[in-house]
C-alpha positions in Angstrom: 0.1 0.0 0.2 1.5 3.4 -1.1 0.9 6.5 1.2 3.5 8.8 -0.6 1.3 9.4 -3.5 0.7 13.0 -4.6 -2.5 15.0 -5.8 -3.3 15.2 -8.7 -6.7 15.7 -9.5 -8.8 18.0 -8.3 -12.8 17.9 -6.6 -14.3 19.0 -9.6 -12.2 17.1 -11.7 -13.0 14.3 -10.0 -16.9 14.6 -9.9 -16.9 15.2 -13.5 -14.5 11.4 -13.7 -17.1 10.1 -11.3 -20.2 11.0 -13.6 -18.5 9.1 -16.3 -19.2 5.6 -17.2 -16.6 3.1 -16.5 -14.5 6.0 -14.7 -11.0 5.1 -13.6 -9.4 7.1 -10.9 -5.5 5.5 -10.8 -2.2 6.9 -9.4 -3.7 10.1 -7.2 -4.2 11.3 -3.5 -6.9 13.5 -2.2 -6.5 15.6 1.4 -9.4 17.3 3.0 -11.7 16.2 0.0 -15.5 16.7 0.9 -18.2 15.0 -0.9 -21.5 14.7 -0.5 -24.7 13.0 -2.2 -22.0 11.8 -5.0 -22.5 8.9 -7.0 -19.4 6.8 -8.0 -21.1 4.9 -10.7 -19.1 2.0 -10.7 -16.2 3.8 -10.8 -12.8 1.5 -10.8 -9.8 3.1 -8.1 -6.5 2.1 -8.1 -3.4 3.1 -5.8 -5.5 6.2 -4.6 -4.5 7.5 -1.4 -8.1 9.5 0.9 -6.2 11.6 3.7 -8.8 13.3 5.8 -11.5 12.9 3.6 -15.5 13.1 4.1 -17.8 11.4 2.4 -21.5 11.8 3.1 -24.4 10.0 1.4 -21.9 9.3 -1.5 -23.1 6.1 -3.7 -19.6 3.7 -3.7 -21.7 0.7 -5.0 -20.3 -1.6 -7.6 -17.0 0.1 -7.5 -14.1 -1.7 -7.3 -11.0 -0.5 -4.9 -7.5 -1.5 -5.2 -4.7 -0.6 -3.3 -6.5 2.0 -1.8 -6.0 3.9 1.5 -8.3 5.7 3.3 -6.3 7.5 6.2 -8.9 9.5 9.0 -11.5 9.7 6.6 -15.4 10.0 7.7 -17.8 8.2 5.8 -22.2 9.3 6.8 -24.8 7.1 5.3 -22.0 5.6 2.4 -22.8 2.3 0.4 -19.9 0.3 -0.1 -22.4 -2.7 -1.7 -21.7 -5.0 -4.6 -18.1 -3.4 -4.3 -14.8 -5.3 -4.6 -12.5 -3.8 -2.2 -9.3 -5.7 -2.6 -5.7 -4.6 -0.6 -7.7 -1.4 0.9 -6.9 -0.2 4.6 -8.8 1.8 6.6 -6.9 3.8 9.5 -8.4 5.7 12.1 -11.6 6.5 10.0 -15.2 6.7 11.2 -17.7 4.7 9.2 -20.8 4.0 11.4 -23.3 2.3 9.3 -21.5 1.7 6.4 -22.5 -1.2 3.7 -20.8 -3.8 2.0 -24.2 -5.8 1.6 -22.9 -8.4 -1.2 -19.6 -7.0 -1.5 -16.0 -8.8 -1.9 -13.3 -8.0 0.5 -10.0 -9.1 0.5 -6.9 -8.4 1.7 -8.6 -5.5 3.9 -7.2 -3.8 7.1 -9.2 -1.7 9.9 -6.6 -0.1 12.4 -8.6 2.2 15.0 -11.7 2.5 13.2 -15.4 3.0 14.1 -17.8 0.5 11.9 -20.9 0.4 14.2 -23.9 -0.6 12.9 -21.6 -1.9 9.8 -23.5 -3.9 7.5 -21.6 -7.2 6.1 -24.3 -9.0 5.1 -23.9 -11.9 2.0 -20.5 -10.5 1.9 -17.0 -12.4 0.5 -14.8 -11.5 3.2 -11.1 -13.1 3.2 -7.8 -12.2 4.7 -9.5 -9.4 6.7 -7.3 -7.9 9.8 -9.3 -5.5 12.2 -7.3 -4.5 15.0 -8.7 -1.8 17.8 -11.7 -1.4 15.9 -15.4 -1.0 16.9 -17.9 -3.2 15.0 -20.7 -2.8 17.8 -23.9 -3.8 16.3 -22.5 -5.0 13.6 -24.6 -7.0 11.0 -22.7 -10.2 9.5 -25.6 -12.5 8.1 -24.5 -15.3 5.9 -21.3 -13.6 5.4 -18.5 -15.6 4.0 -15.6 -15.6 6.8 -12.0 -17.0 5.5 -8.5 -16.1 7.3 -10.3 -13.3 9.3 -8.0 -11.8 12.2 -9.3 -9.5 14.6 -7.4 -7.7 17.6 -8.7 -6.0 20.1 -12.3 -5.5 18.3 -15.7 -4.5 19.8 -18.3 -7.0 18.7 -21.1 -6.4 21.7 -24.4 -6.7 19.9 -22.9 -8.2 17.0 -25.1 -10.1 14.6 -23.9 -12.7 13.4 -26.5 -15.2 11.9 -25.5 -17.9 9.3 -21.9 -17.2 9.3 -19.2 -19.2 10.9 -16.6 -17.8 13.1 -14.5 -21.2 12.9 -11.0 -20.5 13.4 -11.2 -16.9 14.1 -9.9 -15.8 17.5 -12.3 -14.0 19.6 -10.0 -13.9 22.6 -9.2 -10.4 23.0 -12.6 -8.8 21.4 -15.2 -7.7 23.6 -18.2 -10.2 22.2 -21.5 -9.3 25.3 -24.4 -9.7 23.8 -23.1 -11.3 20.7 -26.3 -12.6 18.2 -26.3 -16.2 17.1 -28.4 -19.3 16.0 -29.7 -20.9 19.1 -27.6 -23.5 18.6 -24.5 -21.4 18.5 -23.4 -22.8 15.1 -21.9 -19.7 14.4 -19.4 -20.3 17.4 -18.7 -23.6 16.4 -14.5 -23.7 16.6 -13.9 -20.1 17.8 -11.3 -19.4 19.7 -12.5 -17.9 23.2 -11.1 -16.8 26.4 -12.2 -18.8 29.8 -14.1 -15.1 30.6 -16.0 -15.6 27.1 -16.6 -18.8 27.4 -18.9 -18.2 30.6 -20.4 -15.5 29.0 -21.6 -18.1 26.0 -22.4 -20.6 28.3 -25.2 -18.5 29.4 -26.4 -18.5 25.9 -27.2 -22.3 26.4 -28.7 -21.2 30.0 -25.8 -22.9 31.5 -25.1 -21.1 34.9 -21.0 -21.2 35.5 -20.4 -21.6 39.3 -17.1 -19.6 40.6 -14.5 -22.2 43.1 -14.7 -21.1 46.4 -12.0 -20.5 48.2 -11.6 -20.8 51.7 
């Protein structure tokens, strides 16, 4: 991921490009860009850096993002549904409620970011790494998860129906109130801490008695 790219395209030029069918934005950077209500119209973004940019109600669906860095960016009411994010980084970003519905995320990294209420429903997620990131009340319905690494993430009240967490280490994450099927199918094979195991036992109506020391 390159973060040394210079700015070669202004806001007006970008908006004109986004209005074109099959647009391609490549080898450039944007700093302090403010977009509101724009539609990317299936644009391909390749080797692009966004620094301190805001996307307010921007439609980024059906786009392709390859080697794209979002650093300290803010997304409000944004749609990345059916988009392909390939080798993309989100660093210190705020994107509450962002949707990746039926999208594809490969080689994506999320660090120190806010993605509460985000929607990953029916998406394919492979080789994703998230650390110190809030996924509180995220929707992970029928999502295909492969090679996912979660470190100190907040999954409080996340909905994980019909998505297998097998092989995913949740031991450093907050999983209070996580929503899964009644048979806990989604949690089979997940790696949890002892304290989390006691929390999850409560979902089955099991009460774990603490040892009494004399």
